[in-house]
N, C-alpha and C positions, 0 to 999 in steps of 0.2 A: 856794655850792652848785654842785657840778659838773654840767655839762650831760650829758644822755644822748646817747651817741655813736650816730649814725644811719648804718647801713650802706647801701650802694647798693640792697640787696634789701629794705630795710625801708621801708614806706610811712609817710606822715605819721601816719595813724591808728594803725598798729602802734606807732610811737614814743609816741604819746599813751597807748595802752593800757598800755604798759610803765610810763609815769609813773603812771598811775592805779593800777596794781597795786604801785607803789613798787618796781619791779624794774629793774635794769639788768644789763649783762654782768658787773659786778664784785660784785654783791650787792644790797643794798637802799639806797634813798635816799628822802628825803621830797621831794615836788615839789608846788608849788602850781599848780593848773590852774584855768582858768575853768570856769564851769558848762557852757558850750557844749562845751568840750574833754572834760569828764567825760561828758556825755551822748553825744557822738560816740563815745567809747571804749566805752561800754556797748552802743551799736548795733553797733559793730564786733565786739565780743565775742559778741554774739547771733548774728551772721552765721556765726561759726565753729561754731555748733551743728550746722549741716548742714541742708539743705533749706529754709533761709530765703532767699528771693530779695531781700527788702528789708524795711526797718522804718522807723518814724517815731514820734516823740514829738509828740503833738498836744495843744494846749490844749483845754479843754472848749468853748470858743467856735469851734473849728475852724481855728485857726492852727497852722502847722507850727513846732515849737520846734527840732527836730533831725530830720534825715532821712538815710536811706541807701537811697534809692529809685532812684538812677540817672536814667534817661531818663523815668520816670513823671512825670505832672503832680502835683507835690507839693501844690499849693494845693487842687486838686480832691479829691485823696485825703484830705487833712487835714479838709476841710469835710465830706465824706461820712462819714468815720469818726466824727467828733464827733456828727453827726446820728444815725447808727446807734446809737452808744453812749447818747446821750440818750434816744432812743425806747425802747431795750431796758430802760434803767433805769426809765423811767416805767412800762412794761408790767409789769416785775417788781414794782414798788411797788404799782401799782393792783390787781394780781392777788394781792397779799399773799404774794409768794414770797420776800421778804427781799432782801438785797443782791445785786446782780448780780456774779457772779464773772468771767465772760468771755463773749465772743461768738465763735462759730466759724461762719463762712460757708463752706460746702463747695461749690465750683463745679467745672466741668469741668476747668479748667486749674490749679486750686490752691485754697488756702484763704486767707481773710482772718481773722485772729484779733486781737481787742482785749482788753485788760485794763486796769483802772483802776490809776493810779499815785498815787492820792490825790485831794484836792479840786481840784487844778489841771490835771491832764493825764491822758491815756491813752497807752498803748503799743500800737501796731498793727503787725502783721507781715503780709507776703505770703509764704505758704509754698507749696512745690511739693507736688503730689500724692504720696502715698506716704511722707510724712515720719513720723518716730516722734513721734506726737502727745503721748504721755506725757512724753517727754524735752523736747519743745519747750515744753509747758505748765509743766514744772518750771523750765526756764531763764527763761521769761517771768515767772514769779512772783518769781524772784530778781532779775531786772533791774528789775521794777516796784518792788520794795523799795528798790533803790539809787537809782532815779529819784526816788522819793518823798522820800528823804533829801536828795538834792541840791536838789530844788525846794521842800523844806520842807512837803510835804504828807503 
């Protein structure tokens, strides 16, 4: 199997994204990636949506599975996101509102949005104010489906 050629302008995550999409400069190829590489590529692809400052895939018990949060405290972010998701799911259930779709926290400096990726994990993003919320929610839904497939949930 030929390796994907990496240019000096291409980051490691971009190279993984190309593999995930089965694309290279010469056409298409199959590439076997680890779960971690696939999840990182999904987060990288999400960031290209625009307005997304960072994202993470978090286990339901609050551990970071994959993250693109830069300097942020990933462990605290993961734990707080899982707690928020669990509380909101309990509230929706207790109030007979059905399954929770997503949580949107609108703060002065931006938004925190969570969406379930199945039984095992949630996807959380930090978004800038003024984002195209409809587009971001659409892309989050697509990413959540891919993550569920990878994690088996």
